[in-house]
C-alpha positions in Angstrom: -2.9 5.3 23.6 -6.6 4.6 22.9 -7.3 3.2 19.5 -9.1 6.0 16.7 -7.2 8.5 18.3 -7.3 11.5 15.9 -4.9 13.6 14.9 -5.1 17.2 16.8 -1.8 18.7 15.2 0.4 18.0 18.6 3.7 16.3 17.8 2.2 13.4 20.0 -1.3 13.0 18.1 1.4 13.1 14.9 3.9 10.6 16.0 1.3 8.4 17.4 -0.8 8.1 13.9 3.0 7.5 12.3 3.6 4.7 14.8 0.3 3.2 14.5 0.9 3.0 10.8 3.8 1.8 10.8 2.9 -1.3 13.5 -0.1 -1.9 11.0 1.9 -2.3 8.1 4.1 -5.1 9.6 1.1 -6.6 11.2 2.5 -6.0 14.7 1.3 -4.3 17.8 3.3 -3.2 20.9 1.5 -2.9 24.4 0.2 0.7 25.0 2.6 1.8 27.6 5.3 1.1 25.3 3.7 2.4 22.2 3.1 5.4 24.4 6.7 5.8 25.3 8.0 5.4 22.0 5.8 8.7 21.0 7.0 10.2 23.9 10.7 9.5 23.0 10.3 10.7 19.4 8.6 13.9 20.8 11.6 14.5 23.4 14.1 13.7 20.3 12.3 16.3 18.1 12.4 18.7 20.8 15.8 18.4 22.4 17.6 16.5 19.1 21.4 17.3 20.6 21.0 14.9 23.5 21.9 12.1 21.1 24.5 14.2 19.4 28.2 13.7 19.4 29.0 15.9 22.0 27.6 13.0 24.2 30.0 10.9 26.0 30.8 7.4 24.8 27.7 5.3 25.0 29.5 2.7 27.2 31.1 4.9 29.3 27.5 6.7 30.5 25.8 3.2 30.7 28.9 2.5 33.3 28.1 5.4 35.1 24.3 5.0 34.7 24.9 1.9 36.6 26.2 3.6 39.8 23.7 6.3 39.6 20.2 4.9 39.1 17.2 4.5 37.4 17.1 8.0 36.0 20.5 7.9 34.6 19.7 4.4 32.9 16.7 5.7 31.2 18.7 8.2 29.5 21.1 5.6 28.3 18.4 3.4 27.1 16.6 6.5 25.3 19.9 7.8 23.6 20.7 4.1 22.7 16.5 3.8 21.0 17.5 6.8 19.6 20.6 6.4 17.9 19.3 2.8 16.6 16.1 4.0 15.3 16.1 7.5 14.6 20.0 8.0 13.4 21.3 5.2 12.8 23.2 6.7 10.1 25.1 8.6 12.7 27.1 5.3 13.6 28.5 5.0 9.7 32.2 6.3 10.5 32.0 4.4 13.9 33.8 1.9 15.5 30.2 0.9 16.8 27.2 -0.3 15.2 23.7 -0.8 15.7 23.8 -4.4 17.4 26.4 -2.9 20.3 24.2 0.5 20.8 21.2 -2.0 20.8 22.8 -4.2 23.3 23.7 -1.2 25.4 20.0 0.0 25.5 18.5 -3.4 25.9 20.6 -3.8 29.1 19.8 -0.2 30.6 16.0 -0.6 30.1 16.4 -4.3 32.0 18.5 -2.9 34.5 15.5 -0.4 35.2 12.9 -3.1 35.4 15.2 -5.6 37.6 15.9 -2.3 40.0 12.1 -1.0 40.2 9.7 -3.9 39.1 7.2 -1.3 39.3 7.8 0.1 35.8 7.2 -3.0 34.1 7.3 -0.6 30.9 11.3 -0.8 30.6 11.1 -4.4 30.7 8.4 -4.4 27.7 11.0 -1.9 26.2 13.6 -4.4 26.3 11.7 -7.0 25.3 10.9 -5.1 22.2 13.9 -3.0 21.8 14.4 -4.2 17.9 10.6 -3.9 17.2 11.1 -0.4 18.6 14.2 0.6 16.8 12.0 -0.2 13.3 8.9 1.6 14.5 10.8 4.8 15.4 12.7 4.6 12.5 9.1 4.7 10.2 7.9 7.3 12.2 11.0 9.6 12.0 11.2 8.6 8.3 14.8 7.2 8.8 14.4 3.8 6.9 16.9 4.6 4.1 19.2 6.8 2.6 18.5 9.8 0.9 20.1 11.3 -2.2 20.0 15.3 -2.8 16.9 14.7 -5.4 14.5 12.5 -2.7 15.2 9.2 -4.1 16.3 6.3 -1.7 20.0 5.0 -1.8 19.4 1.3 -2.0 23.2 0.4 -2.6 23.9 2.7 0.4 20.8 1.1 2.3 22.4 -2.5 1.3 25.8 -2.0 2.2 24.8 -0.9 5.7 22.7 -4.1 5.8 25.6 -6.3 4.6 27.7 -4.3 8.2 25.0 -4.1 10.6 22.2 -7.2 9.8 19.6 -4.5 10.6 15.8 -5.5 10.3 14.4 -2.4 9.5 16.8 -2.5 6.8 15.8 -5.9 5.9 12.6 -4.9 5.9 13.2 -1.6 3.7 15.3 -3.7 1.3 12.7 -6.8 1.0 10.0 -4.3 0.3 11.7 -2.7 -2.9 12.3 -6.2 -4.2 16.0 -7.4 -3.3 16.1 -10.8 -2.0 18.6 -11.1 0.7 20.8 -14.2 1.3 22.7 -13.9 4.3 25.3 -16.0 2.7 25.9 -13.2 0.1 24.2 -14.3 -2.8 21.7 -11.6 -3.1 19.7 -10.6 -6.2 17.3 -8.2 -7.5 13.5 -9.0 -8.8 
């Protein structure tokens, strides 16, 4: 992606702007090809949101099958894991797995692609920045904190999720809201 791209009304430009804003807010950057991949993933998610839904097979089983099938199937697993961890982490609320588990499968899938096809270096970059991408995708998709029906953020729900998952995105959102977090359990509001 090129810096200064003007919003032209497409989903791609909309998500590019959202991702750029999220990275700037965090004082971080991504390689242009990784940033472009994140935009593509968000556009694909919006256009085919049911792919990461509950009708899909278990992620671990999909990963094991993908290892046999090759890079295309591994990409599907990595994309699904990144979508779940970044865009719809709340879908794991009543699940036996957490975001760390999903992240490990997604990272492994992308690393496996990079090791099989070294010319596709973008996947190694995605694996290396998986957690940062989770945060950026969540920001771009507006998935940072659960919302009440009145549009206000549910900080207690977000805090409870952070205590379970230790999600970096949840930690940042809580810190920005004024919650001082202590991993040992001595949290305070200021």
